[in-house]
C-alpha positions in Angstrom: -13.7 -13.8 13.5 -14.5 -10.6 11.2 -12.5 -8.4 9.1 -11.7 -5.6 11.3 -10.6 -8.1 13.8 -8.5 -10.1 11.6 -7.1 -7.1 10.5 -6.2 -5.8 14.0 -4.7 -9.4 14.5 -2.1 -9.1 11.2 -1.1 -5.2 12.5 -0.5 -6.2 15.5 1.7 -9.4 14.2 3.2 -6.9 11.7 4.3 -4.1 14.6 5.7 -6.9 15.7 7.9 -8.1 13.5 8.9 -4.2 12.3 10.4 -3.4 15.9 12.1 -6.5 16.2 13.7 -5.5 12.1 14.9 -2.1 13.2 16.2 -3.3 16.1 18.1 -6.3 14.0 19.2 -3.7 11.1 19.0 -0.5 12.6 21.7 0.8 15.2 20.4 3.6 17.4 20.6 7.3 16.7 18.3 9.9 14.6 18.1 7.9 11.9 16.5 5.0 13.5 14.1 7.6 15.5 12.8 9.1 12.3 12.2 5.7 10.8 10.4 4.4 13.6 8.7 7.7 14.3 7.0 7.1 10.6 7.2 3.2 10.3 5.0 2.9 14.1 2.5 5.8 13.4 -0.6 3.8 13.2 -2.3 2.8 9.6 -4.3 0.4 8.1 -1.4 -2.0 7.5 -4.0 -3.1 4.5 -1.0 -4.0 2.5 1.3 -6.2 5.0 -3.2 -7.7 5.8 -3.3 -8.2 1.9 -0.2 -10.0 1.5 -0.6 -12.1 5.0 -4.2 -12.9 3.8 -3.0 -14.4 0.4 -0.5 -16.4 1.4 -3.0 -18.3 4.1 -5.0 -19.3 1.3 -2.3 -21.1 0.3 -1.2 -22.3 3.6 1.9 -20.3 4.4 1.3 -17.0 5.7 4.1 -17.3 8.1 6.6 -17.6 5.0 5.8 -14.2 4.1 5.6 -12.0 7.6 8.7 -10.4 6.4 8.0 -9.4 2.9 4.6 -7.8 4.7 6.8 -5.7 6.3 8.8 -5.1 3.7 6.2 -3.8 1.9 4.9 -1.6 4.6 8.5 -0.2 5.2 8.6 1.0 1.3 4.4 2.3 2.0 5.6 4.6 4.6 8.6 5.7 2.8 6.4 6.7 0.2 4.3 9.0 3.0 7.2 10.7 4.2 8.1 11.4 0.4 5.1 12.6 -0.4 4.4 14.9 2.5 7.5 17.0 1.7 7.2 20.8 0.3 9.0 19.9 -2.3 5.8 17.1 -2.9 2.7 17.6 -1.6 4.1 20.0 1.3 1.7 18.2 3.9 2.1 18.5 8.3 -0.1 15.8 9.0 -0.3 12.3 8.7 -1.6 9.5 10.4 -2.5 12.2 12.8 0.7 13.3 13.7 2.8 16.0 12.2 4.6 14.7 9.5 8.2 13.4 9.9 10.1 16.3 7.8 8.2 18.4 10.8 9.6 16.3 13.5 13.1 15.8 12.0 13.7 18.2 9.5 13.7 17.7 5.6 17.3 16.2 5.1 16.3 13.7 8.2 12.7 12.9 6.0 14.6 11.9 2.9 17.2 9.9 4.7 14.8 8.0 6.9 12.3 7.2 3.5 15.5 5.8 2.1 16.5 3.3 5.1 12.9 2.5 4.9 13.7 2.0 1.0 16.6 0.1 1.3 15.9 -1.6 5.0 12.8 -3.3 2.4 14.6 -4.9 0.2 17.6 -6.2 3.0 14.7 -7.8 4.4 13.6 -9.7 1.9 16.9 -10.5 0.6 17.5 -12.1 3.8 14.2 -13.7 3.9 15.6 -15.4 0.7 18.4 -16.1 1.7 17.5 -18.0 5.1 16.2 -21.0 3.6 17.4 -22.9 0.2 14.2 -24.2 -0.3 12.2 -20.9 -0.3 14.4 -19.2 -2.2 13.0 -19.2 -5.7 9.5 -18.1 -4.1 10.7 -15.6 -2.0 12.9 -13.6 -4.9 9.9 -13.9 -7.1 7.6 -12.2 -4.5 10.4 -9.8 -3.8 11.2 -8.7 -7.8 6.7 -8.4 -8.0 7.5 -5.6 -5.1 10.8 -4.1 -6.8 8.5 -3.5 -9.8 5.5 -2.4 -8.4 7.6 0.2 -6.2 9.9 1.3 -9.1 10.5 3.3 -12.3 7.6 1.7 -14.1 5.5 1.4 -10.8 4.7 3.9 -7.8 7.8 6.8 -8.9 6.0 6.6 -12.4 2.7 7.6 -10.9 4.1 10.1 -9.1 5.8 12.0 -11.7 2.7 11.7 -13.9 0.5 13.3 -10.9 3.1 16.1 -10.4 3.5 16.4 -14.1 -0.3 16.8 -14.9 -1.2 19.1 -11.7 -2.9 22.0 -12.8 -4.1 20.2 -16.6 -7.4 18.9 -17.7 -6.9 15.3 -19.0 -8.8 12.4 -19.8 -9.8 9.0 -18.2 -6.8 7.5 -19.7 -4.5 9.4 -17.8 -5.9 9.6 -14.6 -5.7 5.5 -14.5 -2.6 5.1 -15.7 -1.7 8.0 -12.6 -3.4 6.2 -10.0 -3.0 1.9 -11.3 1.0 3.0 -10.7 1.2 5.4 -7.8 -1.8 3.7 -5.6 -3.2 0.6 -7.1 0.7 -1.2 -8.2 2.0 -1.6 -4.6 -1.6 -2.6 -3.4 -1.3 -5.4 -6.6 1.7 -6.7 -5.3 0.9 -7.1 -2.2 -1.9 -9.3 -2.7 0.9 -11.1 -5.6 3.9 -11.2 -3.2 2.2 -13.0 -0.3 0.9 -16.4 -2.7 4.1 -16.0 -4.5 6.0 -16.5 -1.2 4.0 -19.9 -0.5 4.5 -20.7 -4.4 1.4 -21.3 -6.2 0.1 -21.7 -9.9 0.3 -19.5 -12.8 -3.3 -19.5 -13.1 -3.8 -18.6 -9.5 -1.5 -15.7 -9.8 -3.4 -14.1 -12.9 -6.4 -14.6 -10.4 -4.7 -12.8 -7.9 -3.4 -9.6 -9.9 -6.8 -9.3 -11.3 -8.0 -8.9 -8.0 -5.6 -7.0 -6.8 -6.1 -4.6 -9.8 -10.1 -3.7 -9.0 -9.3 -3.3 -5.5 -6.2 -0.9 -6.2 -8.4 1.4 -8.1 -11.5 1.5 -5.6 -9.2 2.1 -2.9 -8.0 5.3 -4.7 -11.4 5.9 -6.0 -12.6 6.2 -2.0 -9.9 8.0 -1.6 -10.5 10.4 -3.9 -14.3 10.9 -2.4 -12.4 10.8 0.7 -11.1 14.0 0.4 -13.8 15.9 -0.7 -16.2 14.4 1.7 -14.1 12.7 4.6 -14.0 13.6 8.2 -10.4 15.0 8.6 -10.0 13.3 12.3 -10.9 10.2 11.0 -8.8 10.5 8.0 -5.5 11.3 10.3 -4.5 13.8 7.3 -4.9 17.2 6.0 -8.2 16.9 3.5 -9.0 18.9 0.4 -5.2 19.0 -0.6 -6.1 18.2 -4.4 -8.8 21.2 -4.8 -6.2 22.8 -3.8 -3.6 21.9 -5.9 -5.8 21.6 -8.7 -6.0 18.0 -9.2 -8.1 15.8 -11.2 -9.3 13.2 -9.6 -11.9 10.6 -10.2 -14.2 12.8 -7.9 -13.6 15.9 -10.1 -13.9 13.8 -13.6 -16.9 11.9 -12.7 -18.4 13.2 -9.9 -18.9 11.8 -6.6 -22.1 9.4 -7.2 -20.6 8.2 -10.2 -17.4 7.3 -8.7 -18.9 5.1 -6.5 -20.9 3.4 -8.8 -17.2 2.7 -10.9 -16.0 1.5 -7.0 -18.5 -1.1 -6.6 -18.9 -2.0 -9.6 -14.7 -2.7 -9.7 -15.3 -4.4 -6.5 -17.8 -7.0 -7.7 -15.1 -7.6 -10.5 -12.3 -7.9 -7.8 -14.7 -10.4 -6.2 -15.9 -11.9 -9.1 -12.0 -12.6 -9.8 -11.5 -14.8 -6.8 -14.1 -17.5 -7.7 -11.5 -20.2 -8.6 -11.0 -20.2 -4.5 -14.0 -20.6 -3.2 -14.6 -20.4 0.3 -10.7 -20.2 1.0 -10.9 -16.5 -0.4 -13.4 -15.6 2.0 -11.2 -12.7 3.8 -10.2 -10.8 0.6 -13.7 -10.7 -0.1 -14.6 -9.3 3.1 -11.5 -6.6 3.0 -12.3 -5.5 -0.7 -16.3 -5.0 0.6 -14.5 -2.8 3.5 -12.3 -1.4 1.2 -15.7 0.2 -1.0 -17.4 0.9 2.3 -14.6 3.1 4.2 -14.5 6.3 5.7 -10.8 7.1 5.9 
């Protein structure tokens, strides 16, 4: 099975479980409809894939499934809120009208809030479900919470808006992207392994890999915002330029940005050397992220 087939298989499993979790935890009605609308709108399911591939290296993919679903809930909530008029003011996401366009701004905010809270409910329920696994699941949940929170994704989003229309250097750009995008990608890799229970040296290696591919993902996103195909991307392109945002593409140019992405991909792959052949899926996924066109 090649990496694209594996991603498809993971996406199918995650989507089935997401449906189950929504039905188990949410009453039928407007809130559930709004949450489901964005949660089942497609997407790469990259974060769940990183989580489950990481767990699978240590023989525990099944233990990480609910954490993988929680990661997708948190990611989807962030997209709903990012698209709001007060933030990026976008009307297209994953090839469909954004949540607030369909359900209204107030319901979109609440749908995002619902997904964020449900993510933690799901992870804590999984921890409580098994006394043996509880410490590992709690460690994984803590990593996810930190990445999504005030020192992670939220801090990155605040900085991103704060510096709109301003010139800034590489350090500020890396601060924004390491938190807004890379933090959750790194947490996805780490949480899968933590759910199984692994050594500190293994977690350190996976953290390094996650840092690198998180940066690669954002660099490629910046490039595609200028050069991509809107139909493939499923979202409005050119928004960064319209908002006068500094990106890797504007700071370094397209070709230098591609070189940096390739360099960081090689560094990510090197970080996985201690795992030998067990890391083949994560290696293939790193290369796919560098070369993606959507």
